[in-house]
PDB file of N, CA, C and O in Angstrom:
ATOM      1  N   MET A   1      59.048  21.132 127.954  1.00  0.00           N
ATOM      2  CA  MET A   1      59.482  21.389 129.307  1.00  0.00           C
ATOM      3  C   MET A   1      60.090  20.111 129.875  1.00  0.00           C
ATOM      4  O   MET A   1      59.702  19.017 129.465  1.00  0.00           O
ATOM      5  N   PRO A   2      61.025  20.221 130.799  1.00  0.00           N
ATOM      6  CA  PRO A   2      61.654  19.039 131.387  1.00  0.00           C
ATOM      7  C   PRO A   2      60.659  18.239 132.231  1.00  0.00           C
ATOM      8  O   PRO A   2      59.699  18.788 132.770  1.00  0.00           O
ATOM      9  N   LEU A   3      60.904  16.960 132.329  1.00  0.00           N
ATOM     10  CA  LEU A   3      60.042  16.053 133.084  1.00  0.00           C
ATOM     11  C   LEU A   3      59.902  16.479 134.545  1.00  0.00           C
ATOM     12  O   LEU A   3      58.870  16.223 135.165  1.00  0.00           O
ATOM     13  N   THR A   4      60.910  17.112 135.091  1.00  0.00           N
ATOM     14  CA  THR A   4      60.882  17.516 136.500  1.00  0.00           C
ATOM     15  C   THR A   4      59.796  18.540 136.805  1.00  0.00           C
ATOM     16  O   THR A   4      59.443  18.726 137.969  1.00  0.00           O
ATOM     17  N   LEU A   5      59.258  19.209 135.786  1.00  0.00           N
ATOM     18  CA  LEU A   5      58.281  20.268 136.007  1.00  0.00           C
ATOM     19  C   LEU A   5      56.825  19.826 135.917  1.00  0.00           C
ATOM     20  O   LEU A   5      55.941  20.635 136.198  1.00  0.00           O
ATOM     21  N   ILE A   6      56.527  18.568 135.534  1.00  0.00           N
ATOM     22  CA  ILE A   6      55.119  18.219 135.337  1.00  0.00           C
ATOM     23  C   ILE A   6      54.385  17.874 136.629  1.00  0.00           C
ATOM     24  O   ILE A   6      53.155  17.915 136.659  1.00  0.00           O
ATOM     25  N   GLY A   7      55.092  17.542 137.678  1.00  0.00           N
ATOM     26  CA  GLY A   7      54.447  17.309 138.962  1.00  0.00           C
ATOM     27  C   GLY A   7      53.987  15.876 139.177  1.00  0.00           C
ATOM     28  O   GLY A   7      53.738  15.138 138.223  1.00  0.00           O
ATOM     29  N   THR A   8      53.881  15.500 140.429  1.00  0.00           N
ATOM     30  CA  THR A   8      53.485  14.156 140.826  1.00  0.00           C
ATOM     31  C   THR A   8      52.051  13.867 140.408  1.00  0.00           C
ATOM     32  O   THR A   8      51.164  14.704 140.570  1.00  0.00           O
ATOM     33  N   GLY A   9      51.836  12.671 139.868  1.00  0.00           N
ATOM     34  CA  GLY A   9      50.508  12.240 139.476  1.00  0.00           C
ATOM     35  C   GLY A   9      50.111  12.621 138.070  1.00  0.00           C
ATOM     36  O   GLY A   9      49.047  12.214 137.605  1.00  0.00           O
ATOM     37  N   ASN A  10      50.924  13.383 137.381  1.00  0.00           N
ATOM     38  CA  ASN A  10      50.600  13.827 136.021  1.00  0.00           C
ATOM     39  C   ASN A  10      51.290  12.961 134.978  1.00  0.00           C
ATOM     40  O   ASN A  10      52.383  12.441 135.203  1.00  0.00           O
ATOM     41  N   SER A  11      50.629  12.816 133.828  1.00  0.00           N
ATOM     42  CA  SER A  11      51.186  12.068 132.700  1.00  0.00           C
ATOM     43  C   SER A  11      51.508  13.023 131.569  1.00  0.00           C
ATOM     44  O   SER A  11      50.904  14.087 131.431  1.00  0.00           O
ATOM     45  N   SER A  12      52.472  12.618 130.767  1.00  0.00           N
ATOM     46  CA  SER A  12      52.844  13.428 129.621  1.00  0.00           C
ATOM     47  C   SER A  12      53.537  12.550 128.589  1.00  0.00           C
ATOM     48  O   SER A  12      53.928  11.421 128.882  1.00  0.00           O
ATOM     49  N   SER A  13      53.684  13.073 127.392  1.00  0.00           N
ATOM     50  CA  SER A  13      54.317  12.352 126.300  1.00  0.00           C
ATOM     51  C   SER A  13      55.722  12.916 126.050  1.00  0.00           C
ATOM     52  O   SER A  13      55.927  14.129 126.086  1.00  0.00           O
ATOM     53  N   VAL A  14      56.670  12.034 125.799  1.00  0.00           N
ATOM     54  CA  VAL A  14      58.057  12.442 125.539  1.00  0.00           C
ATOM     55  C   VAL A  14      58.139  13.044 124.142  1.00  0.00           C
ATOM     56  O   VAL A  14      57.673  12.445 123.173  1.00  0.00           O
ATOM     57  N   VAL A  15      58.733  14.229 124.042  1.00  0.00           N
ATOM     58  CA  VAL A  15      58.918  14.875 122.743  1.00  0.00           C
ATOM     59  C   VAL A  15      60.389  14.955 122.330  1.00  0.00           C
ATOM     60  O   VAL A  15      60.700  15.062 121.144  1.00  0.00           O
ATOM     61  N   ARG A  16      61.292  14.903 123.316  1.00  0.00           N
ATOM     62  CA  ARG A  16      62.724  15.004 122.989  1.00  0.00           C
ATOM     63  C   ARG A  16      63.538  14.485 124.151  1.00  0.00           C
ATOM     64  O   ARG A  16      63.159  14.635 125.313  1.00  0.00           O
ATOM     65  N   ILE A  17      64.671  13.868 123.822  1.00  0.00           N
ATOM     66  CA  ILE A  17      65.617  13.435 124.848  1.00  0.00           C
ATOM     67  C   ILE A  17      66.946  14.095 124.538  1.00  0.00           C
ATOM     68  O   ILE A  17      67.534  13.869 123.480  1.00  0.00           O
ATOM     69  N   ALA A  18      67.413  14.912 125.467  1.00  0.00           N
ATOM     70  CA  ALA A  18      68.675  15.626 125.303  1.00  0.00           C
ATOM     71  C   ALA A  18      69.812  14.787 125.879  1.00  0.00           C
ATOM     72  O   ALA A  18      69.570  13.789 126.558  1.00  0.00           O
ATOM     73  N   GLY A  19      71.019  15.184 125.613  1.00  0.00           N
ATOM     74  CA  GLY A  19      72.175  14.517 126.197  1.00  0.00           C
ATOM     75  C   GLY A  19      73.005  13.777 125.164  1.00  0.00           C
ATOM     76  O   GLY A  19      72.728  13.802 123.965  1.00  0.00           O
ATOM     77  N   ARG A  20      74.033  13.117 125.679  1.00  0.00           N
ATOM     78  CA  ARG A  20      74.951  12.367 124.826  1.00  0.00           C
ATOM     79  C   ARG A  20      74.300  11.076 124.342  1.00  0.00           C
ATOM     80  O   ARG A  20      73.243  10.677 124.831  1.00  0.00           O
ATOM     81  N   ASP A  21      74.941  10.436 123.383  1.00  0.00           N
ATOM     82  CA  ASP A  21      74.417   9.190 122.816  1.00  0.00           C
ATOM     83  C   ASP A  21      74.236   8.104 123.867  1.00  0.00           C
ATOM     84  O   ASP A  21      73.236   7.387 123.847  1.00  0.00           O
ATOM     85  N   ASP A  22      75.196   7.974 124.788  1.00  0.00           N
ATOM     86  CA  ASP A  22      75.084   6.925 125.799  1.00  0.00           C
ATOM     87  C   ASP A  22      73.913   7.189 126.752  1.00  0.00           C
ATOM     88  O   ASP A  22      73.271   6.251 127.224  1.00  0.00           O
ATOM     89  N   THR A  23      73.639   8.458 127.030  1.00  0.00           N
ATOM     90  CA  THR A  23      72.498   8.819 127.871  1.00  0.00           C
ATOM     91  C   THR A  23      71.197   8.463 127.166  1.00  0.00           C
ATOM     92  O   THR A  23      70.294   7.886 127.773  1.00  0.00           O
ATOM     93  N   ARG A  24      71.102   8.804 125.890  1.00  0.00           N
ATOM     94  CA  ARG A  24      69.892   8.495 125.122  1.00  0.00           C
ATOM     95  C   ARG A  24      69.683   6.991 125.002  1.00  0.00           C
ATOM     96  O   ARG A  24      68.552   6.513 125.090  1.00  0.00           O
ATOM     97  N   ARG A  25      70.762   6.244 124.801  1.00  0.00           N
ATOM     98  CA  ARG A  25      70.654   4.783 124.717  1.00  0.00           C
ATOM     99  C   ARG A  25      70.194   4.181 126.035  1.00  0.00           C
ATOM    100  O   ARG A  25      69.378   3.259 126.048  1.00  0.00           O
ATOM    101  N   PHE A  26      70.716   4.701 127.148  1.00  0.00           N
ATOM    102  CA  PHE A  26      70.316   4.231 128.475  1.00  0.00           C
ATOM    103  C   PHE A  26      68.813   4.426 128.680  1.00  0.00           C
ATOM    104  O   PHE A  26      68.116   3.512 129.119  1.00  0.00           O
ATOM    105  N   LEU A  27      68.325   5.618 128.361  1.00  0.00           N
ATOM    106  CA  LEU A  27      66.901   5.906 128.511  1.00  0.00           C
ATOM    107  C   LEU A  27      66.054   5.078 127.548  1.00  0.00           C
ATOM    108  O   LEU A  27      64.953   4.653 127.896  1.00  0.00           O
ATOM    109  N   GLU A  28      66.565   4.851 126.343  1.00  0.00           N
ATOM    110  CA  GLU A  28      65.877   4.007 125.369  1.00  0.00           C
ATOM    111  C   GLU A  28      65.704   2.593 125.904  1.00  0.00           C
ATOM    112  O   GLU A  28      64.647   1.988 125.730  1.00  0.00           O
ATOM    113  N   ASN A  29      66.718   2.071 126.544  1.00  0.00           N
ATOM    114  CA  ASN A  29      66.657   0.722 127.120  1.00  0.00           C
ATOM    115  C   ASN A  29      65.635   0.633 128.245  1.00  0.00           C
ATOM    116  O   ASN A  29      65.128  -0.451 128.534  1.00  0.00           O
ATOM    117  N   LEU A  30      65.329   1.756 128.882  1.00  0.00           N
ATOM    118  CA  LEU A  30      64.296   1.789 129.920  1.00  0.00           C
ATOM    119  C   LEU A  30      62.901   1.947 129.321  1.00  0.00           C
ATOM    120  O   LEU A  30      61.905   1.867 130.039  1.00  0.00           O
ATOM    121  N   GLY A  31      62.823   2.172 128.003  1.00  0.00           N
ATOM    122  CA  GLY A  31      61.543   2.359 127.343  1.00  0.00           C
ATOM    123  C   GLY A  31      61.150   3.810 127.175  1.00  0.00           C
ATOM    124  O   GLY A  31      60.030   4.113 126.764  1.00  0.00           O
ATOM    125  N   ILE A  32      62.065   4.707 127.492  1.00  0.00           N
ATOM    126  CA  ILE A  32      61.788   6.141 127.378  1.00  0.00           C
ATOM    127  C   ILE A  32      62.273   6.605 126.010  1.00  0.00           C
ATOM    128  O   ILE A  32      63.458   6.872 125.809  1.00  0.00           O
ATOM    129  N   VAL A  33      61.330   6.693 125.073  1.00  0.00           N
ATOM    130  CA  VAL A  33      61.618   7.107 123.703  1.00  0.00           C
ATOM    131  C   VAL A  33      60.608   8.175 123.295  1.00  0.00           C
ATOM    132  O   VAL A  33      59.613   8.387 123.988  1.00  0.00           O
ATOM    133  N   ASN A  34      60.858   8.844 122.180  1.00  0.00           N
ATOM    134  CA  ASN A  34      59.915   9.858 121.690  1.00  0.00           C
ATOM    135  C   ASN A  34      58.539   9.233 121.506  1.00  0.00           C
ATOM    136  O   ASN A  34      58.396   8.175 120.893  1.00  0.00           O
ATOM    137  N   GLY A  35      57.535   9.905 122.044  1.00  0.00           N
ATOM    138  CA  GLY A  35      56.164   9.440 121.918  1.00  0.00           C
ATOM    139  C   GLY A  35      55.676   8.571 123.063  1.00  0.00           C
ATOM    140  O   GLY A  35      54.473   8.332 123.177  1.00  0.00           O
ATOM    141  N   SER A  36      56.577   8.091 123.915  1.00  0.00           N
ATOM    142  CA  SER A  36      56.127   7.239 125.021  1.00  0.00           C
ATOM    143  C   SER A  36      55.460   8.075 126.112  1.00  0.00           C
ATOM    144  O   SER A  36      55.807   9.238 126.322  1.00  0.00           O
ATOM    145  N   GLN A  37      54.497   7.464 126.802  1.00  0.00           N
ATOM    146  CA  GLN A  37      53.775   8.115 127.890  1.00  0.00           C
ATOM    147  C   GLN A  37      54.514   7.879 129.202  1.00  0.00           C
ATOM    148  O   GLN A  37      54.917   6.755 129.502  1.00  0.00           O
ATOM    149  N   ILE A  38      54.689   8.939 129.979  1.00  0.00           N
ATOM    150  CA  ILE A  38      55.357   8.854 131.278  1.00  0.00           C
ATOM    151  C   ILE A  38      54.438   9.454 132.321  1.00  0.00           C
ATOM    152  O   ILE A  38      53.860  10.522 132.118  1.00  0.00           O
ATOM    153  N   THR A  39      54.307   8.754 133.448  1.00  0.00           N
ATOM    154  CA  THR A  39      53.561   9.261 134.591  1.00  0.00           C
ATOM    155  C   THR A  39      54.524   9.398 135.761  1.00  0.00           C
ATOM    156  O   THR A  39      55.248   8.456 136.081  1.00  0.00           O
ATOM    157  N   VAL A  40      54.539  10.559 136.399  1.00  0.00           N
ATOM    158  CA  VAL A  40      55.373  10.766 137.577  1.00  0.00           C
ATOM    159  C   VAL A  40      54.604  10.239 138.781  1.00  0.00           C
ATOM    160  O   VAL A  40      53.545  10.761 139.127  1.00  0.00           O
ATOM    161  N   LEU A  41      55.146   9.197 139.420  1.00  0.00           N
ATOM    162  CA  LEU A  41      54.480   8.581 140.565  1.00  0.00           C
ATOM    163  C   LEU A  41      54.850   9.253 141.873  1.00  0.00           C
ATOM    164  O   LEU A  41      53.991   9.458 142.731  1.00  0.00           O
ATOM    165  N   SER A  42      56.130   9.601 142.035  1.00  0.00           N
ATOM    166  CA  SER A  42      56.544  10.303 143.247  1.00  0.00           C
ATOM    167  C   SER A  42      57.862  11.019 143.006  1.00  0.00           C
ATOM    168  O   SER A  42      58.591  10.736 142.055  1.00  0.00           O
ATOM    169  N   GLU A  43      58.139  11.952 143.899  1.00  0.00           N
ATOM    170  CA  GLU A  43      59.365  12.747 143.829  1.00  0.00           C
ATOM    171  C   GLU A  43      59.944  12.841 145.223  1.00  0.00           C
ATOM    172  O   GLU A  43      59.229  13.094 146.192  1.00  0.00           O
ATOM    173  N   TYR A  44      61.256  12.634 145.316  1.00  0.00           N
ATOM    174  CA  TYR A  44      61.919  12.723 146.606  1.00  0.00           C
ATOM    175  C   TYR A  44      63.264  13.399 146.398  1.00  0.00           C
ATOM    176  O   TYR A  44      64.172  12.815 145.807  1.00  0.00           O
ATOM    177  N   GLY A  45      63.393  14.614 146.878  1.00  0.00           N
ATOM    178  CA  GLY A  45      64.653  15.354 146.741  1.00  0.00           C
ATOM    179  C   GLY A  45      65.030  15.634 145.302  1.00  0.00           C
ATOM    180  O   GLY A  45      66.212  15.774 144.991  1.00  0.00           O
ATOM    181  N   GLY A  46      64.048  15.719 144.419  1.00  0.00           N
ATOM    182  CA  GLY A  46      64.325  15.977 143.014  1.00  0.00           C
ATOM    183  C   GLY A  46      64.382  14.720 142.175  1.00  0.00           C
ATOM    184  O   GLY A  46      64.131  14.769 140.971  1.00  0.00           O
ATOM    185  N   ASP A  47      64.712  13.580 142.795  1.00  0.00           N
ATOM    186  CA  ASP A  47      64.720  12.310 142.072  1.00  0.00           C
ATOM    187  C   ASP A  47      63.285  11.845 141.875  1.00  0.00           C
ATOM    188  O   ASP A  47      62.416  12.127 142.700  1.00  0.00           O
ATOM    189  N   LEU A  48      63.038  11.130 140.776  1.00  0.00           N
ATOM    190  CA  LEU A  48      61.674  10.761 140.420  1.00  0.00           C
ATOM    191  C   LEU A  48      61.494   9.251 140.323  1.00  0.00           C
ATOM    192  O   LEU A  48      62.411   8.523 139.944  1.00  0.00           O
ATOM    193  N   ILE A  49      60.308   8.804 140.669  1.00  0.00           N
ATOM    194  CA  ILE A  49      59.869   7.453 140.334  1.00  0.00           C
ATOM    195  C   ILE A  49      58.789   7.647 139.299  1.00  0.00           C
ATOM    196  O   ILE A  49      57.785   8.317 139.539  1.00  0.00           O
ATOM    197  N   ILE A  50      59.013   7.042 138.126  1.00  0.00           N
ATOM    198  CA  ILE A  50      58.088   7.234 137.013  1.00  0.00           C
ATOM    199  C   ILE A  50      57.535   5.887 136.564  1.00  0.00           C
ATOM    200  O   ILE A  50      58.101   4.833 136.854  1.00  0.00           O
ATOM    201  N   LYS A  51      56.424   5.950 135.856  1.00  0.00           N
ATOM    202  CA  LYS A  51      55.839   4.766 135.241  1.00  0.00           C
ATOM    203  C   LYS A  51      55.956   4.937 133.741  1.00  0.00           C
ATOM    204  O   LYS A  51      55.457   5.912 133.180  1.00  0.00           O
ATOM    205  N   VAL A  52      56.613   3.993 133.094  1.00  0.00           N
ATOM    206  CA  VAL A  52      56.765   4.008 131.645  1.00  0.00           C
ATOM    207  C   VAL A  52      56.687   2.562 131.164  1.00  0.00           C
ATOM    208  O   VAL A  52      57.342   1.684 131.725  1.00  0.00           O
ATOM    209  N   CYS A  53      55.900   2.316 130.145  1.00  0.00           N
ATOM    210  CA  CYS A  53      55.717   0.966 129.595  1.00  0.00           C
ATOM    211  C   CYS A  53      55.288  -0.035 130.673  1.00  0.00           C
ATOM    212  O   CYS A  53      55.793  -1.157 130.716  1.00  0.00           O
ATOM    213  N   GLU A  54      54.370   0.365 131.529  1.00  0.00           N
ATOM    214  CA  GLU A  54      53.842  -0.477 132.612  1.00  0.00           C
ATOM    215  C   GLU A  54      54.909  -0.920 133.616  1.00  0.00           C
ATOM    216  O   GLU A  54      54.711  -1.899 134.335  1.00  0.00           O
ATOM    217  N   ALA A  55      56.033  -0.211 133.670  1.00  0.00           N
ATOM    218  CA  ALA A  55      57.094  -0.499 134.636  1.00  0.00           C
ATOM    219  C   ALA A  55      57.392   0.755 135.450  1.00  0.00           C
ATOM    220  O   ALA A  55      57.258   1.875 134.958  1.00  0.00           O
ATOM    221  N   ARG A  56      57.796   0.554 136.692  1.00  0.00           N
ATOM    222  CA  ARG A  56      58.220   1.674 137.534  1.00  0.00           C
ATOM    223  C   ARG A  56      59.729   1.787 137.471  1.00  0.00           C
ATOM    224  O   ARG A  56      60.451   0.798 137.591  1.00  0.00           O
ATOM    225  N   VAL A  57      60.192   3.019 137.280  1.00  0.00           N
ATOM    226  CA  VAL A  57      61.619   3.274 137.125  1.00  0.00           C
ATOM    227  C   VAL A  57      61.990   4.472 137.982  1.00  0.00           C
ATOM    228  O   VAL A  57      61.269   5.469 138.004  1.00  0.00           O
ATOM    229  N   ALA A  58      63.108   4.380 138.687  1.00  0.00           N
ATOM    230  CA  ALA A  58      63.636   5.507 139.460  1.00  0.00           C
ATOM    231  C   ALA A  58      64.746   6.166 138.642  1.00  0.00           C
ATOM    232  O   ALA A  58      65.651   5.492 138.152  1.00  0.00           O
ATOM    233  N   ILE A  59      64.666   7.496 138.501  1.00  0.00           N
ATOM    234  CA  ILE A  59      65.707   8.232 137.788  1.00  0.00           C
ATOM    235  C   ILE A  59      66.097   9.466 138.593  1.00  0.00           C
ATOM    236  O   ILE A  59      65.301  10.015 139.356  1.00  0.00           O
ATOM    237  N   SER A  60      67.332   9.881 138.400  1.00  0.00           N
ATOM    238  CA  SER A  60      67.837  11.050 139.117  1.00  0.00           C
ATOM    239  C   SER A  60      67.261  12.329 138.515  1.00  0.00           C
ATOM    240  O   SER A  60      66.724  12.332 137.408  1.00  0.00           O
ATOM    241  N   LYS A  61      67.388  13.398 139.265  1.00  0.00           N
ATOM    242  CA  LYS A  61      66.928  14.702 138.797  1.00  0.00           C
ATOM    243  C   LYS A  61      67.701  15.114 137.542  1.00  0.00           C
ATOM    244  O   LYS A  61      67.124  15.685 136.616  1.00  0.00           O
ATOM    245  N   THR A  62      68.986  14.831 137.511  1.00  0.00           N
ATOM    246  CA  THR A  62      69.819  15.161 136.354  1.00  0.00           C
ATOM    247  C   THR A  62      69.316  14.451 135.099  1.00  0.00           C
ATOM    248  O   THR A  62      69.231  15.050 134.027  1.00  0.00           O
ATOM    249  N   MET A  63      68.985  13.164 135.245  1.00  0.00           N
ATOM    250  CA  MET A  63      68.486  12.394 134.111  1.00  0.00           C
ATOM    251  C   MET A  63      67.095  12.884 133.705  1.00  0.00           C
ATOM    252  O   MET A  63      66.789  12.961 132.515  1.00  0.00           O
ATOM    253  N   ALA A  64      66.255  13.214 134.683  1.00  0.00           N
ATOM    254  CA  ALA A  64      64.892  13.681 134.399  1.00  0.00           C
ATOM    255  C   ALA A  64      64.915  15.014 133.644  1.00  0.00           C
ATOM    256  O   ALA A  64      64.021  15.281 132.840  1.00  0.00           O
ATOM    257  N   CYS A  65      65.914  15.842 133.891  1.00  0.00           N
ATOM    258  CA  CYS A  65      66.013  17.136 133.199  1.00  0.00           C
ATOM    259  C   CYS A  65      66.316  16.963 131.714  1.00  0.00           C
ATOM    260  O   CYS A  65      66.065  17.876 130.927  1.00  0.00           O
ATOM    261  N   LYS A  66      66.848  15.817 131.322  1.00  0.00           N
ATOM    262  CA  LYS A  66      67.183  15.555 129.932  1.00  0.00           C
ATOM    263  C   LYS A  66      65.983  15.057 129.134  1.00  0.00           C
ATOM    264  O   LYS A  66      66.037  14.991 127.906  1.00  0.00           O
ATOM    265  N   ILE A  67      64.895  14.704 129.832  1.00  0.00           N
ATOM    266  CA  ILE A  67      63.692  14.207 129.179  1.00  0.00           C
ATOM    267  C   ILE A  67      62.712  15.369 129.048  1.00  0.00           C
ATOM    268  O   ILE A  67      62.255  15.920 130.050  1.00  0.00           O
ATOM    269  N   HIS A  68      62.393  15.738 127.810  1.00  0.00           N
ATOM    270  CA  HIS A  68      61.476  16.854 127.554  1.00  0.00           C
ATOM    271  C   HIS A  68      60.114  16.290 127.161  1.00  0.00           C
ATOM    272  O   HIS A  68      60.013  15.396 126.322  1.00  0.00           O
ATOM    273  N   VAL A  69      59.069  16.833 127.786  1.00  0.00           N
ATOM    274  CA  VAL A  69      57.719  16.332 127.571  1.00  0.00           C
ATOM    275  C   VAL A  69      56.795  17.471 127.142  1.00  0.00           C
ATOM    276  O   VAL A  69      57.122  18.650 127.284  1.00  0.00           O
ATOM    277  N   ALA A  70      55.634  17.086 126.615  1.00  0.00           N
ATOM    278  CA  ALA A  70      54.627  18.077 126.221  1.00  0.00           C
ATOM    279  C   ALA A  70      53.275  17.662 126.744  1.00  0.00           C
ATOM    280  O   ALA A  70      52.286  18.361 126.522  1.00  0.00           O
TER     281      ALA A  70
END
């Protein structure tokens, strides 16, 4: 399921990253790779603030939809 559906305060593991190569590389540089743990800290208008690799990162709703978690 897409990251946008797990809800604020919940953690999940990345199982797949969809999108073009440049999108996947961008997310990889943020530490978002298969198997990494992501916690949704807050949501505002669909955009998310997440915690990944002990860092807080803001991503758009469009980008969050490309991250599939389990």
